[in-house]
N, C-alpha and C positions, 0 to 999 in steps of 0.2 A: 859578400856580407849575409847573403842568408846563409851560406852555408857554417862560416861560422858561430849564428843566429842559431841554426840547428842543433850547432853542438853543444852548444850552453843548454839547449833545451835538455840533452839526454844526459846533460851532469845533474840535471836534476829530477831524474827517474827514481822513484822510490823514498823521494824524499818530500813530497807536495802535498797529497793526498790530502782531503777530497778533491783539489785545484790541479788543473792540467802544469805539465811542466812545459814550460813556456821559456824560448830566448830572445834578447834582443841586443842588435848591435845600433847604435847611432854613429853616421855617417855623416862627414864635410868635408868636401874640398878633395873627396878621392879616399881619403881615411878615418877610420875610425876612432872617433874620440871616448866611447864610453862602450863598456860589454855588461849586461843585466842577464841575469835570469832569475823565475820565479824561485824565491828562495824558499829553508828548510820552514814547513808547516805550512806551505803557502804565504806567507807574505814576507816583504812585500812582494807585487808583482813584479814579471822581468821588467816592465816599461818604467815603473820608478823605481827601480832600480838602478837600471841605468839613466834616467835622468836625474839621479841623483848625483850618479857619478860626473856627467856633462853639464849641470848647470846652466847659466847663460849663454857657453858654448850650442847647447841644444837649439837655440833659436834661428831655424834659417836651415837646419839640417834634414836629412834624409834616417829615418827610423824603421831597420829591418825587424820583424816580428812575426813569431813563428806562431802563433796564433792569433785573431782578432782581440783588438782591445777592448776589454768588458767596460758594459755602458751603464753598468747599475749600481747601485749604493751594495755593498753587502757586511764586509767586515773592514773593509777601507771604499775611499771613494772613486769613481770610474776611473780607470786607465787611459780613457777616451780624455776627458776632462784636464787631466794631468798633461796631455799632448796638446792640446790645441791652447792651456795655458801656460805653456812652455815655447809655444811659439814655432813649433816643428813647423816646417812645409811639407814633407811629402812620408805617406808612410806604407811600407812594404809590408802586407801580410799573407803567410805561406797558405792562409786558409780562413774560413768563416768558422764563427764558432758558432756548435748549435745549439748549445744551451739557449734553453727559450729567453730565459731575461736578458740578453747579448740578442744573438740569432741575425746580425748583420746589422743590428742598430748603433754599434762602436762605428762600422764603417761610415754609416748614415750621419754619424753627430761629426765626425770626423770631416766628412767632405761637406757638410751644413757652414763648416767652419774655415771654408776653404782650404783646407789640408788637400793636397793631390793623396788619392787612396788608388794603389795596385793592388790586386789580389790573385794569389796562385802560384806565385815560384816559390818551388818547393814543396808544392801540396804534396804531393804523395810521402815525401819523408817524414811529413811535419804529421799527418797523419797516423803511419806507421808507430812515430815517437809516442802520440797520445790515443792508441788503437784503445788502451783498457777505458780511458776519460770518456772517448767517444763510444765505446760499448754499453756503456754503464749509461748513457744517456738515453742510448736508442734500448737496450733491452733489460736494463736496473740491473746490471749483474756485471759485476769486474771480469777482466781479460783471466784467464787462467791456463798457466804457461808449466808443462808438465815436465821436469828433469830425470830423467833416467839414467844413472849408471851401473853397467850391465856388462856381462861376456859378451862375446861372440854371438851365445844361442840365447840372449836373452834374457840371462838369470842373475840376481843379483845378491845371493847367498847360497852356499851349501845347505845341503840336506839338512845338516846340523844347525845352521841357521849362521855359520861364518860369513863374516861378510866384510871385515876391514883388513885388509883394501882389494876392491875389486880394482877399481881405475889407481893410476898413479896420482902422485903430488902436483902435477901439471894439471891434471883433470879437476883435484878437488877443488884447488884454488882458483879456477875457474867458475866452478860450481859456487865458490864464496861471493864471485865476482858478480853471478847473475843473482842472488838472495840481494845484493844491495841493490840494484835495479827494481824491485819488487817491493812492493806496502804489506807484505804476509807473505808466510811460509808456512802450509796448510799441510800436515801430516795426518794419518787414523792413529787410534788407540795403539794398535799393534806393534807399529811402529816406534812407539815410546815406549811401549813395554822390554818390547827385542834389545834396544840400542840404546835406551835413556839418552837422547841426543840433547844439545844444548841448542842448536838451531840458529845461531848468531853468524855473523860473519868474524872471522878471525884473521884476514887480511890485515896488517900492520898499515893503522891508522883510519880503518875501517869501522871497528868495534861501536862506533857509537850510532855508525847509521844501519846497525842490523834493526831487521824488520820486525811489524807483530809476527809473533806466532799462536798456529793456530791450532788445535786439536780438534777431531773429532773423533768425539766420544760417550756414547749415545748412553752410558751407564754412570757417566761420570767419576770414573774409576782411576784417575789420573795421582800416582801418591803424591802426597805431600813430601816426601821425601825426594821426588823428581829432581831431574835438574832444573827443568822447566819451570818447577811449582817455587824451587828454593830461588830463583831468577825473576820469578813473577813481578818483582816491583821495581826491578831494575828496566827488565826488558818487558815489553805486555804478552801476556799470554791471554787468548781467548778461547776459553772451551764450549763447543757446540754438542749441548747434549740433548737427549729428548726427554718428555713426562716420565718415563718411566725412572730415569736418574733419580735416587733419593735422596730427599731433602737434607739429610746429614751429610752426605756427600757433598752437596754445591756448598753447605756452609762451611765445611773443612777449606775447601778450596777456594771458596771466598775471601775465610781469614787469611789465607797463603797469600792471599793478592791476585788470585787469578780472576778473571771474568768471564763469569758462567753467564751463556747465553744459551736460553730453552730453544731447539728448534724441531719441524715437524718429523715425524717418525715415518720413513719407508716401510713396505711391507714386512722385510724383510725383521723389522724393530732397529734399525740401524737409522742413523740421519739422515735425513732424504736428501740430496747433494743440491738438487734444483731448487728446493726452497731454502737451501742453506746459503744459495748463489746469490738468490735475492736478498737474506739477510744482511749478505759482505756487504753488498750493492746500496743496501741502506746507509751502511754504516759507512760511508764515504770509501770504501778501497775502489782502487781502480787496476790492479795488476796483483794474482797471487800466485805464487809459487809454488803445485803440486809437489812434494818430495817423495809419495807414497803414505803407506806400501801398496802391494799387488791389488789389495782390494779397494783401495781408494783410488787408483789409478782408475780400474776397470769399471768402479763407480761414476767416475768424470765421462771417463771416454764413454760408457754407455749413454747416459744423459746427454750428452751433444755438445760439452761446456770445454773441451780442451780446444782450444785456440791456438796454441805454440807448443812443438815440443824441442826441447835439445836431449842431445841422448850423446852419453860419455859409454863407449864401445872401449873394452880393454881387451885384447889378443888371450885370451884364454879361454875354454869352453869347460861346461859345468857337467852339461848333461840334463837328463830329463827329469831325474830325482831333485834335482836345485830347486829353488824357489825362482819363482816366475817374476820378471818385472811387470805383468801386469796378469790378475786372475782372469777368471772367466767371464768371456763378453756375450754366450749365450747366442750365439747366430753361427748357421748352416750353411749361409749362401755369402761367396765374396762380394755382394751388390748389398750385403748390410754394414761389412767392413767399413771402418772410420778411415777416412783417406785424409793424408798431409803430402803436401808439395815439398821437394828439399829445394833449401833455401842457399844452403850453403854445407860444404864440407872441409873439414881442416884435421891433417894428424897434431898429436898435441903431446911431444914428449913419450910417446909409443903407443898413445890411445886414439881413438877417430873422436873428433866433435862434430857433431851432425844437427845441424838446425832445422826445422818443419814448421811450414805453416799449414793450417785447415784449408783443406778444399782439394780437388780432385789432381 
């Protein structure tokens, strides 16, 4: 039952921010009578979604939920109260919600009402699903997931800038699937200038779930004729610039529908990525996919902000004169190198896909 709830939670990734992605299953007499997940935009919550399906059948049932039911009034009444009102007999939660307004109080309210509460089943997977939500609570920033599509020797384009396509169709489709599971995609101004990307999801049926598109552009040089600017009213575009960005450029982009956000500048005049991470966390983002280019990847790695890496490697070699997937990191000892642990590796239509997580 909890596995089913966890699968529902995964389906909500990228669609619920600033809320966590939660799944809920209601069971009675050994069978599932209702399924729910946090709906797009964060409302209704998973428990209410499932209770609405179950109706009167929820009385005396067991509820499996991937995160502690909320106990506070936000944009909707507490889920703990809804469960009490529905007369459920037992609630199995994967983990407590460390969000201060909840933090054990939801479980306490259920117990006070005579509901049996069990906590811990599926906790590891539940925490992994909501790693971005938990990180925002703990560190004030979203989880950053670096996506790389490169040659065997770590190159993303030839010396002349040609990059379409290093990896094959399977890898590109998988990259679009990855986009849908994130709240936002982040790139640098150089990538936009070189590729004029649209940064949407182009898998059949998933276009409506394209995430927020973020550009680090210290001088606000994004062209109003770019694909991003021209589609900003359909899919949100956030541009993070510094105080050096001319007022006229900012105003022109705002008129095009781009949300212009002033961020702190680093010593080199570019957007300070550590400060930008806090800004994005304050805006509710929990999962951000970093797609390039090499300078942006290096800046986030140097700042210790990359938590996950998905690497798509193609079976070709481009050489030292080609463009690197990651720019200069500026260290001369292996002790200083950012380290990641391999989680999975699999072939995909002639390419190799590797997933890595932060840590030794």
